[in-house]
LOFIFI-70052 format. One record per residue: z, x, y of N, C-alpha, C in turn; residue in three letters. Coordinates in nm, 4 decimals. Layout:
LOFIFI-70052
NODE       n_Z       n_X       n_Y      ca_Z      ca_X      ca_Y       c_Z       c_X       c_Y  residu
NODE         Z         X         Y         Z         X         Y         Z         X         Y     ALA
...
end
This chain:
LOFIFI-70052
NODE       n_Z       n_X       n_Y      ca_Z      ca_X      ca_Y       c_Z       c_X       c_Y  residu
NODE    2.7741    6.4132    0.5182    2.8092    6.3792    0.4164    2.6707    6.3300    0.3172     UNK
NODE    2.7100    6.3046    0.2326    2.5671    6.2445    0.1262    2.5187    6.1048    0.1141     UNK
NODE    2.5805    6.0780    0.0934    2.6173    5.8926    0.0828    2.6606    5.8235    0.1401     UNK
NODE    2.7027    5.8854    0.2833    2.8375    5.8103    0.3675    2.7543    5.6862    0.3712     UNK
NODE    2.7106    5.6120    0.4086    2.6372    5.4994    0.3989    2.5772    5.4247    0.2950     UNK
NODE    2.6566    5.3581    0.2316    2.6109    5.3268    0.0712    2.6202    5.1698    0.1258     UNK
NODE    2.5787    5.0998    0.0387    2.5365    4.9561    0.0410    2.6315    4.8427   -0.0739     UNK
NODE    2.7781    4.9406   -0.1120    2.8208    4.9004   -0.1693    2.9768    4.8867   -0.0760     UNK
NODE    3.0245    4.7723   -0.0397    3.0968    4.7126    0.0031    3.2527    4.8878    0.0125     UNK
NODE    3.3019    4.9356    0.1605    3.3994    4.9989    0.1444    3.5259    4.9747    0.1432     UNK
NODE    3.5949    5.0203    0.0239    3.7596    5.0371    0.0839    3.8330    5.1211    0.0467     UNK
NODE    3.9619    5.1249    0.0347    4.0495    5.2088    0.0862    4.1982    5.2747    0.0503     UNK
NODE    4.2082    5.3348   -0.0741    4.3312    5.3690   -0.1439    4.4228    5.4773   -0.1184     UNK
NODE    4.5708    5.4312   -0.0747    4.6647    5.5183   -0.0257    4.7443    5.5097   -0.1441     UNK
NODE    4.8036    5.6093   -0.1542    4.8856    5.6597   -0.2319    5.0125    5.8146   -0.2206     UNK
NODE    5.0775    5.7202   -0.2663    5.1750    5.9048   -0.2786    5.2093    5.9829   -0.4357     UNK
NODE    5.2383    6.0536   -0.4195    5.3155    6.1739   -0.5083    5.4116    6.2370   -0.5293     UNK
NODE    5.4452    6.3065   -0.5811    5.5282    6.4508   -0.5637    5.4879    6.5220   -0.6391     UNK
NODE    5.5120    6.6258   -0.5850    5.4341    6.7864   -0.6205    5.5537    6.8383   -0.7621     UNK
NODE    5.4551    6.8671   -0.8700    5.5372    6.9063   -0.9990    5.6327    7.0650   -0.8960     UNK
NODE    5.5160    7.1730   -0.8766    5.6442    7.2522   -0.8902    5.5612    7.3256   -0.7526     UNK
NODE    5.6349    7.3507   -0.6452    5.6196    7.4265   -0.5164    5.6551    7.5691   -0.5207     UNK
NODE    5.6060    7.5815   -0.3816    5.6056    7.7837   -0.3578    5.7677    7.7431   -0.2550     UNK
NODE    5.8508    7.8588   -0.3153    5.9877    7.7942   -0.1635    5.8907    7.7995   -0.0347     UNK
NODE    5.9799    7.7061    0.0713    5.9899    7.6924    0.2003    5.9305    7.8052    0.2855     UNK
NODE    5.8254    7.8442    0.3586    5.7085    7.9194    0.4390    5.6541    7.9951    0.3687     UNK
NODE    5.6154    7.9851    0.2314    5.4976    8.0672    0.0977    5.4463    8.0326    0.1930     UNK
NODE    5.3436    8.0984    0.1213    5.1608    8.0614    0.1337    5.1475    8.0129    0.0304     UNK
NODE    5.0800    7.8506    0.0415    5.0733    7.7798   -0.1286    4.8766    7.8395   -0.0810     UNK
NODE    4.8128    7.8884   -0.1725    4.6921    7.9474   -0.2683    4.6623    7.7501   -0.3073     UNK
NODE    4.6797    7.7164   -0.3266    4.6697    7.6208   -0.4917    4.6486    7.5238   -0.3299     UNK
NODE    4.7374    7.5485   -0.3025    4.6456    7.3910   -0.1283    4.5271    7.4180   -0.0667     UNK
NODE    4.4920    7.5659   -0.0911    4.3806    7.5869    0.0234    4.2689    7.5624   -0.1334     UNK
NODE    4.2566    7.5451   -0.2339    4.1334    7.5259   -0.3535    4.2008    7.3994   -0.3630     UNK
NODE    4.2863    7.3167   -0.3380    4.2982    7.2127   -0.3401    4.1606    7.1054   -0.2685     UNK
NODE    4.2661    7.1745   -0.1351    4.1334    7.1427   -0.0468    3.9951    7.1385   -0.0472     UNK
NODE    3.9254    7.2367   -0.0668    3.7984    7.2581   -0.0878    3.7629    7.2202   -0.2030     UNK
NODE    3.7856    7.2118   -0.3332    3.7310    7.0938   -0.4583    3.7251    6.9607   -0.3704     UNK
NODE    3.8401    6.9410   -0.3312    3.8144    6.8000   -0.2698    3.7178    6.7675   -0.1492     UNK
NODE    3.7220    6.9028   -0.0988    3.6301    6.8351    0.0375    3.4189    6.8503   -0.0763     UNK
NODE    3.4074    6.9092   -0.1581    3.3047    6.8981   -0.1940    3.2599    6.8313   -0.2747     UNK
NODE    3.3252    6.8299   -0.3359    3.3557    6.6623   -0.4639    3.3071    6.4678   -0.3849     UNK
NODE    3.3891    6.4753   -0.2707    3.3757    6.3806   -0.1767    3.2708    6.4087   -0.1407     UNK
NODE    3.2258    6.5017   -0.0616    3.0851    6.4938    0.0068    2.9774    6.4523   -0.0743     UNK
NODE    2.9617    6.5098   -0.2464    2.8841    6.4175   -0.3079    2.8847    6.2968   -0.3694     UNK
NODE    2.9996    6.2302   -0.3865    3.0298    6.1097   -0.3672    3.0760    5.9879   -0.3097     UNK
NODE    3.0499    6.0419   -0.1606    3.0638    5.9420   -0.1230    3.1761    5.9153    0.0015     UNK
NODE    3.2839    6.0147   -0.0128    3.4262    5.9559   -0.0221    3.4898    6.0223    0.1645     UNK
NODE    3.6043    6.0046    0.1614    3.6329    6.0523    0.3260    3.7741    5.9969    0.2600     UNK
NODE    3.8031    6.0867    0.3732    3.9800    6.0614    0.3876    4.0770    6.1715    0.3820     UNK
NODE    4.1878    6.1742    0.4080    4.2505    6.2457    0.4439    4.4406    6.3333    0.3716     UNK
NODE    4.4660    6.4318    0.3426    4.6149    6.4676    0.2256    4.6606    6.5283    0.3183     UNK
NODE    4.7766    6.4628    0.3071    4.9377    6.5687    0.3510    5.0209    6.5770    0.2404     UNK
NODE    5.0290    6.6945    0.2683    5.1460    6.7630    0.1965    5.2725    6.8125    0.2504     UNK
NODE    5.3521    6.7658    0.1849    5.4884    6.7755    0.3006    5.6099    6.8710    0.2465     UNK
NODE    5.5611    6.9239    0.0829    5.6323    7.0440    0.0653    5.6449    6.9350   -0.0439     UNK
NODE    5.7980    6.8475   -0.0220    5.7603    6.7774   -0.1829    5.6096    6.6839   -0.2609     UNK
NODE    5.6163    6.6878   -0.1484    5.4849    6.6264   -0.2442    5.3211    6.5088   -0.1589     UNK
NODE    5.2443    6.4712   -0.1885    5.1820    6.4188   -0.0728    5.0992    6.2960   -0.0904     UNK
NODE    4.9989    6.2893    0.0530    5.0657    6.1541    0.1383    4.9564    6.1537    0.1127     UNK
NODE    4.8376    6.0324    0.0342    4.6574    6.0525    0.0456    4.5617    5.9466    0.1156     UNK
NODE    4.5097    5.9349    0.1838    4.4124    5.8256    0.2099    4.2835    5.8205    0.2230     UNK
NODE    4.2311    5.7751    0.0559    4.0707    5.8060    0.0740    3.9494    5.6452    0.1028     UNK
NODE    3.8267    5.6996    0.0992    3.7490    5.5680    0.1302    3.6168    5.5975    0.0859     UNK
NODE    3.5445    5.4774    0.0083    3.4421    5.4688   -0.0552    3.4598    5.3897   -0.1383     UNK
NODE    3.3959    5.3601   -0.2088    3.2953    5.2718   -0.2824    3.4545    5.2678   -0.3850     UNK
NODE    3.4227    5.1398   -0.4449    3.5793    5.0755   -0.5261    3.5021    5.1427   -0.6802     UNK
NODE    3.3935    5.1892   -0.6925    3.3647    5.2790   -0.8126    3.3717    5.4102   -0.7904     UNK
NODE    3.3676    5.4666   -0.6534    3.4072    5.6259   -0.6940    3.5563    5.6490   -0.6229     UNK
NODE    3.6113    5.5635   -0.5977    3.7361    5.6170   -0.5696    3.8112    5.5446   -0.7225     UNK
NODE    3.7347    5.4397   -0.7810    3.8475    5.4217   -0.9119    3.8390    5.5458   -1.0666     UNK
NODE    3.7053    5.6557   -1.0422    3.6835    5.7530   -1.0265    3.7486    5.8260   -1.0112     UNK
NODE    3.7972    5.8845   -0.9107    3.8858    6.0205   -0.8453    4.0228    5.9693   -0.8240     UNK
NODE    4.0356    5.8641   -0.8450    4.1665    5.8278   -0.8840    4.2812    5.8494   -1.0255     UNK
NODE    4.0961    5.8129   -1.1438    4.1445    5.8616   -1.2684    4.1955    5.9972   -1.2427     UNK
NODE    4.1055    6.0526   -1.2063    4.1263    6.2077   -1.2245    4.2828    6.2782   -1.0996     UNK
NODE    4.2684    6.1927   -0.9835    4.4404    6.2465   -0.9692    4.5052    6.2091   -1.0085     UNK
NODE    4.5788    6.1212   -1.0945    4.6478    6.0691   -1.1441    4.6550    6.1807   -1.3065     UNK
NODE    4.5631    6.2119   -1.3191    4.5317    6.2973   -1.4759    4.6560    6.4867   -1.4034     UNK
NODE    4.6010    6.4472   -1.3356    4.6244    6.5892   -1.2556    4.7971    6.6796   -1.2625     UNK
NODE    4.7749    6.7136   -1.3834    4.9280    6.7779   -1.3647    4.9923    6.8335   -1.2566     UNK
NODE    4.9746    6.8599   -1.1294    5.0064    6.9226   -1.0065    5.0886    6.8256   -0.9749     UNK
NODE    5.0890    6.6383   -0.9824    5.0809    6.5343   -0.9196    5.1901    6.4606   -1.0315     UNK
NODE    5.3169    6.3994   -1.0172    5.4131    6.3362   -1.1034    5.4727    6.1899   -0.9562     UNK
NODE    5.5118    6.0969   -1.0617    5.5137    5.9896   -0.9840    5.3857    5.9381   -0.9353     UNK
NODE    5.2917    5.9500   -0.8954    5.2214    5.8463   -0.8865    5.2076    5.6694   -0.7917     UNK
NODE    5.2334    5.6956   -0.6962    5.2306    5.5921   -0.6718    5.1611    5.5248   -0.5295     UNK
NODE    5.0959    5.4140   -0.6333    4.9667    5.3542   -0.5166    4.9865    5.2099   -0.4434     UNK
NODE    5.0255    5.2635   -0.3210    5.0659    5.2240   -0.2357    4.9967    5.0497   -0.1619     UNK
NODE    4.8141    5.1288   -0.1564    4.7384    5.0030   -0.1326    4.6137    5.0008   -0.2065     UNK
NODE    4.5359    4.9302   -0.1942    4.3581    4.9454   -0.2616    4.3204    4.8161   -0.3050     UNK
NODE    4.2379    4.8560   -0.0924    4.2038    4.6834   -0.0823    4.0818    4.7328   -0.0158     UNK
NODE    3.9833    4.6250    0.0418    3.8508    4.6300    0.0792    3.8918    4.6473    0.2328     UNK
NODE    3.8228    4.7569    0.2756    3.8902    4.8161    0.4777    3.7255    4.7964    0.5353     UNK
NODE    3.7526    4.7438    0.6763    3.6357    4.6567    0.7846    3.5791    4.8366    0.7811     UNK
NODE    3.5886    4.9483    0.7664    3.5419    5.0193    0.8952    3.5966    5.1672    0.7973     UNK
NODE    3.5672    5.2684    0.7764    3.6701    5.4665    0.7824    3.6931    5.4802    0.8888     UNK
NODE    3.8344    5.4765    0.8432    3.9325    5.5424    0.9705    3.9227    5.7247    0.9504     UNK
NODE    3.8387    5.7914    0.8397    3.8474    5.9355    0.8603    3.6573    5.9247    0.8690     UNK
NODE    3.6005    5.9259    0.9103    3.4267    5.8928    0.9352    3.3494    6.0180    0.9316     UNK
NODE    3.4349    6.1515    0.9386    3.3579    6.3039    0.9547    3.4256    6.3316    0.9118     UNK
NODE    3.4992    6.2972    0.7780    3.6800    6.4107    0.7414    3.6137    6.3722    0.6175     UNK
NODE    3.5311    6.4867    0.5091    3.5369    6.4602    0.3687    3.6335    6.4967    0.3130     UNK
NODE    3.7414    6.5597    0.3532    3.8490    6.6060    0.3216    3.9885    6.6283    0.4271     UNK
NODE    4.0627    6.6176    0.5397    4.1106    6.6771    0.6003    4.2826    6.6652    0.5338     UNK
NODE    4.3499    6.7959    0.5208    4.4285    6.8479    0.4343    4.5110    6.8507    0.5505     UNK
NODE    4.6584    6.8417    0.5533    4.7108    6.9047    0.6246    4.8175    6.9458    0.5938     UNK
NODE    4.9131    7.0813    0.6047    5.0341    7.0764    0.5367    5.1892    7.0810    0.6268     UNK
NODE    5.2522    7.0065    0.6246    5.3799    7.0068    0.6746    5.3948    6.9100    0.7550     UNK
NODE    5.4495    6.8728    0.8450    5.5182    6.7891    0.9139    5.5080    6.8044    1.0951     UNK
NODE    5.5073    6.6540    1.1893    5.5613    6.7133    1.2900    5.7078    6.7674    1.3081     UNK
NODE    5.7486    6.8366    1.3595    5.9463    6.8900    1.4112    6.0342    6.8109    1.3737     UNK
NODE    6.0800    6.7852    1.2951    6.1872    6.6150    1.3603    6.1459    6.4923    1.2778     UNK
NODE    6.0811    6.4845    1.1787    6.0254    6.4041    1.1832    6.0687    6.4273    0.9734     UNK
NODE    6.0926    6.3140    0.9740    6.1276    6.2738    0.7593    6.0419    6.2350    0.6842     UNK
NODE    6.0518    6.3202    0.5363    5.9878    6.2747    0.4820    5.9342    6.1779    0.4507     UNK
NODE    5.8355    6.1438    0.4421    5.7471    5.9626    0.3647    5.7907    5.9971    0.2620     UNK
NODE    5.7422    6.0863    0.1909    5.7693    6.0801    0.0352    5.9050    5.9976    0.0128     UNK
NODE    6.0076    6.0301    0.0564    6.1998    6.0661    0.0358    6.1429    5.8431    0.0244     UNK
NODE    6.1227    5.8052    0.1431    6.0365    5.6809    0.1306    6.0053    5.5962    0.0200     UNK
NODE    5.9615    5.7231   -0.1014    5.8395    5.5538   -0.1517    5.9460    5.4734   -0.2817     UNK
NODE    6.0854    5.4797   -0.3038    6.1279    5.4382   -0.3976    6.1958    5.3600   -0.3413     UNK
NODE    6.1965    5.1988   -0.3797    6.3027    5.1318   -0.2918    6.4652    5.1882   -0.3560     UNK
NODE    6.5768    5.1265   -0.2832    6.6929    5.1502   -0.2996    6.7473    5.0698   -0.3696     UNK
NODE    6.7252    5.0039   -0.5017    6.8344    4.8629   -0.5330    6.9342    4.8280   -0.4673     UNK
NODE    7.0870    4.9498   -0.5248    7.1601    4.9575   -0.4884    7.2624    4.9296   -0.3438     UNK
NODE    7.1638    4.9590   -0.2611    7.1400    4.8862   -0.0530    7.0691    4.7720   -0.1080     UNK
NODE    7.0011    4.7255   -0.1805    6.9159    4.5784   -0.1550    6.8426    4.5996   -0.0709     UNK
NODE    6.7551    4.7513   -0.0902    6.6526    4.7953    0.0489    6.5683    4.8311   -0.0087     UNK
NODE    6.3998    4.7102    0.0510    6.2856    4.7490    0.0612    6.2487    4.9240    0.0516     UNK
NODE    6.1279    4.8973   -0.0236    6.0486    5.1073   -0.0123    6.0379    5.1115    0.0882     UNK
NODE    6.0639    5.1847    0.1789    6.0761    5.2220    0.3133    5.9446    5.2688    0.4037     UNK
NODE    5.8595    5.3755    0.2826    5.7841    5.4073    0.3327    5.6148    5.2714    0.2813     UNK
NODE    5.5069    5.2779    0.3709    5.4115    5.1443    0.2942    5.3394    5.2685    0.3472     UNK
NODE    5.1756    5.1357    0.3255    5.0266    5.2239    0.3204    5.0464    5.2517    0.4759     UNK
NODE    5.0549    5.1795    0.5543    5.0641    5.1305    0.6818    5.0602    5.2612    0.7412     UNK
NODE    5.2825    5.2551    0.7465    5.2821    5.4034    0.7769    5.2000    5.5724    0.7634     UNK
NODE    5.1623    5.5732    0.6124    5.0996    5.7106    0.5621    4.9604    5.6964    0.6664     UNK
NODE    4.9290    5.5849    0.6570    4.7934    5.5606    0.7293    4.8115    5.5646    0.9109     UNK
NODE    4.9189    5.5102    0.9367    4.9397    5.5875    1.1270    4.9278    5.7434    1.1013     UNK
NODE    5.0435    5.7484    1.0209    5.0427    5.8782    1.0371    4.9703    6.0340    1.0547     UNK
NODE    4.8174    6.0046    0.9199    4.7671    6.1116    0.8610    4.6874    6.0506    1.0240     UNK
NODE    4.6566    5.9053    1.0529    4.5647    5.9728    1.2009    4.5936    5.9998    1.3151     UNK
NODE    4.7379    6.0007    1.3037    4.8450    6.0480    1.4496    4.8412    6.1428    1.4099     UNK
NODE    4.8315    6.2631    1.2454    4.8511    6.3982    1.2980    4.7047    6.4511    1.3338     UNK
NODE    4.5868    6.3777    1.2822    4.4525    6.4522    1.3008    4.4520    6.4868    1.4493     UNK
NODE    4.4638    6.4298    1.4674    4.5096    6.3153    1.6553    4.5930    6.4947    1.7532     UNK
NODE    4.6932    6.4559    1.6310    4.7868    6.5668    1.7289    4.8270    6.6939    1.7488     UNK
NODE    4.8197    6.7118    1.5492    4.8345    6.8380    1.4809    4.7191    6.9272    1.4279     UNK
NODE    4.6183    6.9559    1.4761    4.5117    7.0373    1.4426    4.5460    7.1415    1.4139     UNK
NODE    4.6907    7.1702    1.4196    4.7362    7.3704    1.4058    4.7918    7.3425    1.2288     UNK
NODE    4.8106    7.2130    1.1927    4.7982    7.2479    1.0459    4.7519    7.1769    0.9299     UNK
NODE    4.6325    7.1856    0.9995    4.5429    7.1808    0.8837    4.4903    7.2656    0.8429     UNK
NODE    4.4924    7.2720    0.6972    4.4195    7.3520    0.6112    4.2704    7.3461    0.6053     UNK
end
């Protein structure tokens, strides 16, 4: 990684979004492989690390780097027509990188029996229920999946 050890303060951005068009369940997804390759090259150049989870319904992603790099990168993500309902869960200073050796790990699918965290993005005002999925939930899920589910990485 070229600029991993920047003198700028470290930030972490965690967001989720819904995918606009999804392939049928179980079908190969060449677009996801393209996203992974492009993200790794770009992130390596700008000193960003992170992990991206594609659940079938959408994306959950944690990105780490300088505030400036994350601002520019998120502008591109928010403008990407493959994303809808982009929801920033957290954008804050970070004490350390959680994904220091991963320019972009892409995880496809969820562990067996796990509910889709994308479904918990919106609060349920009818039941006076707050948002079910938090930034901490996404961060813990990504870390757990990288440790225990290497077979789902793209």
